[in-house]
N, C-alpha and C positions, 0 to 999 in steps of 0.2 A: 512397615511400609516406608522404607527410607532409601531405596535404591532408585535413582532417577536416570533415565536414558534420554539424552538430547541428541537427536539425529539432525545433523547439519551444522557446519561451523563457519558459514559464510558471513557476509558483511552485516547482516541483521541479527546475528546470533550472540554477539559479544556480551550485551547487557544481561540477557537471560542466563547465560553461562556464568557470568561473574556473580549475579545475584544468588544463583543456586549454590555456587562454590562458597560464597561468604556464609550462607546459612548452613551449609554442610559442616563447616568447621564448628559452628556454634551449637548445632542440633544433632550432630552425629549422622548426617546423611552421607551417601556416597553417590558421586556424579560421574557418569560415563558420557563422553562426547564422541560421537561416531561420525565419520565423514569419509567420502571417497578419497580425500586428500589427507592422509594421516599426519603430515607435517602441520597442516592448518589446525587439525584437532589438537595436536600436541601444543601448539602455540596458545590455543584458547585455555587449555588446562594449566599451562605455565608451572608445571611441577607441584601443583597443589596436592597436599597429602590426602585429601578426600576425593581426589579425582583421578581419572585415567582416560586416555584416548584410545580409540579403536578404529580400525579401517572397516568401512562398510560400503559395499556397492548394494544399494537397497533393492536392486532388481535380482540379487542372488538370494533366492528364497531360503535356503538352509542357513546362511549366515545371518540373514535378517531375523528369522525365527529364533535362532539361538540367542541373539542379543536381547531381543524383546522378552523372551521367556525368563531371563535372569534379572529382570527389573520390575519395579512396582508401578512406576508412572513413566509414560513415554511422552516427550515433547518433540513434535515433528516440525522441523523448520525446512522441510523439503519443498520443492515445487509442488503446487497444489494437486497436480494430477497423480502424484505418487502417494498422497496421504491414504488412499483407499487400501493399498497394499499393507501399509502399517496398521490401519484400523482393523482389518480382518484378522491379522495376527493378534492384535490386542484383545479381540473378542475370544479367539481360540485359547489364549493363555490368561485371560481375565486380568487385563492391565488397563489402567486409566490412560486417557489420551488427551493431549492439549495441542492445538494448532492455532496459527494466526491467520489462516487462509479462509476465504469464503467457503461455506459449507455447501457441497454439491448435493444434487438430488440423490446420487448414489450413496453418499455418506448418510443422509437423512434416513435412507432405507434401512440402515443398520440400527436405528433407534430402538426398536423393540428388543432386538438381541442384546444390545448394551444394557437396556433397562432390566431385562430379565436376569442379567448377570450382575446387577447392581453396580454397573460401571458408569463412570463419569467421562463422557466424550464432549469436550468443550472446544468448539471452533470459533473463528473470528475473534480471537483473544489477543489481538495485537493493537495496532494504532488505528488504521482505517482499512479493514473493519476491526473494531475492538473498543478503544477508548471513545470513539464516536458514539457507539451504541450505549455504553455505560453512562457517559456524561449526558447524552440526550435523554435517556430514560429517567435519570435522576431529576433533571430539570422538568421534563414533562409531568412526572408524577408529583413534583412539588406544586406545580400549577394546578393539577387536577385535585390534589388534596385540599386546596383552599377553595375549590368550587369553580375554577376557571374552565372555560370552554375553548378548546384549541381551534383556531381558525387557519393557521398556516404554520408549517414547519419546513425550514430550509437549513441544510447542514453542509458545511464546506470544510475541506481539509486539503493541505498541500505540503509535500516535502520540497523545500526550497533552499536557496542559498542565502545566508545572512547578508545584509547590506554591506558589512565590512569586508566580506570575502567575495563580493560580486565584481568580477573583473572581465566579464565577456558580454557581448551584445545580446545574448539570449537570456541573461540573468538567471542561469540555471546550471546545475551540475548534478551528476548522479549521486544519489544517497541510498538507492536501493537497486534491485535487480535491473540492469540496463535493458535486458530483453523485454521486461514488462513495461518499461517506459516507452520503448519503440512501438509495442503492440497495443498500448493503452487506448481504450475507447472503442475498439472494434466491436461491431454489433450495432444495436439500435438503443439509444438511451430513451427511457420512459419515465414520465413524471406527470404531475397534475398542476394546472394553473387556472385559477378562477373556476374550478369545478369542471374543467375540460381536460381530457387526456391529451398529452403532447408526446410526439414521437420524433426523435432526431436521429436519422441514420448517420453512420460513420462518415459518409462523404460530406456531411454538413456540420458535423459536431463541433469542430474547432473554429468554424466560421461563425457559428451562432452562439458565441460566448457573451457573457455580460460582466459587468463590473460591480464589485462590492467594496465597501469601506471596512477596514479592520482597524478598530480603535488603537491609536498610538503607532500604527504601522503604515497606514495609507491605503491606496487602492490596489486591488488585485483582480485579475481576470478569473472567471469561473466557467467551466464547461460541465454539462450534465454527466453524471456518473452512473453507468449501468442502468439497472431497473429500480428506480426509487419506489415504484408501486408495491414491490415486495414487502416493504417495511410498514405499510399501513396497518396491517393486522399485528405484526410483531410489536410495533410501538403503541398499539391501542388507539390509532387515529383513523379508523376505517372510513368515517364520513367526512374527513377533512377535505376542503376544496383546493388546498395548495400544499404540495409536498415535493421536495427536491433535495437530492443529494448531489454534490458537485465537487469537482477537483479544482484547486487553486493554482494559478501560475502568475508570474510577474507580467505587468503590462507589456504587450507586444509579442509575447510568446505564441499565443494561439493563432494569430494570423500567419506567422512564419511556419508554425507546425502544419497548419492547413495547407500551405504551399507544398510541403513534403508529401502530404497525403494526396493532393491533386496530381502531383507528378507521378506518384506510384511507388515511392521509396519505402513505405511502411508495409508493403506486401510481402508476406513470407511464404507464398504458395508456389513459387516457381524459381528455378535457378537462372542466373545471368551467365550465359555461355561465354567462355573465355574470360571470366572475371579476373583471373590472375594475370591476364595479358593486356587488358585495356586500361585506359586512364579514367579518372573521374570525369574529365572533360568529354571523352568519347562516350561514356555511360550516359551523361546528361543529353548529349546530342542524339542518342538512340531513342529518347522519349519524344523528340520533337519532329514535326514535319519539316521538310526541306524549305529553305527560304534564304533571303538575304540577311546579312548581319551576323554578328558573333553568336556563339551558343548562349552567352549570358543575355544578349539583347533579345534573342528569339524566345528564351525562357521567360523573360520579363513580359513579353508580348503574350505568350501562352497563358501566363498567370494573371494577366490584366494589371500588371504592376509597372510603375515607372522604373527604368533601369537602375536608378539610384535610390529607390525606396528603401525603407527600413527592412522590409521583408527580403529584398534582394541583397542588401548588405549582410543580413544574417546568413543567407545561403552561401554567399561568397566567402564569408568568414569561416564557414565549415570546410571550405576547400572543394566544393562541388564542381568548380569550373577550372580547377588546376589540372595541368597535364602531368599528373602523378599517378603511377600505376596503383591499382586497387590491391593486387596481390592476394586475392582470395579465390581459390578455385571453386567453380560451380556453386557460389554462394547466392542466396536469395537477396532481393533488394533490401529486405529488413535486416538481414545479417550484415550486409555491406554498410548500411546506415549505422547500425549498432557499433561496428568496428571503427567507423569514422568518428562517431560521437565519443567513444571511449578515449580517443586521442585528444578530444577537445573539452570534455565535460568531467574529467576525473578530478576528484578533490585533491588539493595539495595538502601536505602534512599539517599545515597550520590553518587550513580553511575551516570555517564554521558553517555547518548546515543549519537549517531553521525549519521547524514545523509550526504551521499555523492551523488551528482548528477553530471554527466558529459556528455556533447555532443561532438561528434567528427564528423566534417564535412570536406569533401574533395570537392573542387570546382575549376573550370577553369575560368580564367578571362584574356582576351586579350592575349591568347596563353600561359599563364603561369598557373601552378598548385599550389594550396595552401591547407594546412591543418590547420584547426582551432580546438583548444581544449578549451571548455568552461566549467569550473568546479566551483562547489559550495560545501562548507563543512560547516556544522553547528553542534555544540555540545549543548547538553542539560545541565540542571543544577539541577540534582537530579531526583528522580523517578516521581515527580509530574510535574515539568516544563521541559518536555522532548522536544528535537528537533522534534521528530515525532509529538507530539501534536501540537506544534507551526506551523509546515509546513503543516499539514493537516487542522488545524483549522483557521489559519489566512487568507488564501485566501478566505474561505467561508465568514468569518466575513467582510472582505473588500468588497467582492462582494455584500453582503447584504446592506452595506452602499451606494454603487454605485446605487443599485436599488432604495433605498429610496430617494437618491438625484436626481433621474431622469436622471442619466448618461448613462443608458443602454437602447438602442432602439431595439435591436434584440430580437424578441419574438420566441416562439416555443421551441422545445427541442434541446439543443445545448451543445457543449463542448467549453472550453475557448480558441479558436484558432483565434478569431477576434481581431483586433487592439483596438477596443473600450473597450475590456475587459483586454487584457494582458498588455497594456501599463500602465494604472492606477494601476492595481493590483501589477505588478512587481515593479513599482516605489515606492509604499508604502511599499512593502515587504523589499526593501532595507533599510528602516528606522529601520527594525527589524533584520538587519544583514544578510538578504538573498541576498548575492552579488556573482555574477558569474564573475570569473576571466578568461580572455581569453588570449590564446597564439596562435599566427599565424605564420606559417613558409612557405616559398616557397619551393616546392619540385621539 
């Protein structure tokens, strides 16, 4: 069991591929990297003697099945909605599967078939989700093992730009799939606060942010992330009165992004007619009622902002009020916004991205109350060796090694919340600088 297939050679794939290739040379593995862009796959292999590249359109059933059938373990770095195609083939040909995406209900339904075939299907094995689960479970179990009673669990993570590379008013650049950034948060966030259910719809999500302190880094904004309630049972905290998972951004980001949401620019459900012929200025005007004043002034009034506010300065910096043609035929608002942001938020070759992850836990032990803050900060080293790629890819690569070495016994469809997974993965990640620093105080 030494033939590994990695499907996807995009921006988050490099660390996983490099890890597997390094171990391939030392352990006699063979690694195939398949992508719809064969040149990108060739670049990732970089003439390694234990690797090869392959062209793959994953929607081509026969090509996909042929590749999967010739390998022992499949790592899927595809968009989440395509994992199911790969998973069904993995069951047919009895291959293990590792992904970094949230596990869908449809994927969970394959659990019995995977278990019956003694297959390991591990999802959410990246950064967030992934390292967040593993580090949280280790800390929660350490508290429980000494008799602590958990009262609150809050977990935060963000892919950010390092302060030394922060050169724009949004204090943000793309370090992962731009489309996912544009569409982030759609739906209704769910969490618990003081024993009460809380629901925040997308229309209010970025307005209702709060601020947290990250040791040695300062203040960051946080907005609620997806359905935190799903993790009560998974984390073993069913009766807990406070649980929240949230995304971090630099101060000022959320209010400005809320403005984009209120205008309607993150909507991917309809096309903008003649988008290839109109300017950004004309596009913005189309969202506003007629009135006196410039488009920028009327937009500020619509948003309830001063025309020179920080929010308006951010929108102007993006170029939304410029008389420059959009040049995208029949594109949705979300696609136009993504196209514009790619011109503004792309990493420069020397830029350093930054990942921040922080867990905050309140617990009671022997009549005393304690707060624990566990924080991890990692910076990248240029646009290729990003912290995002490392922290998405390394956990998957390490887990592949654990499967090959026979260290994983849990079969079926799972996420990495069991000790046999999180202990060895987190221990090895520490060698790559993934270190959580803890501060505990009695309150």
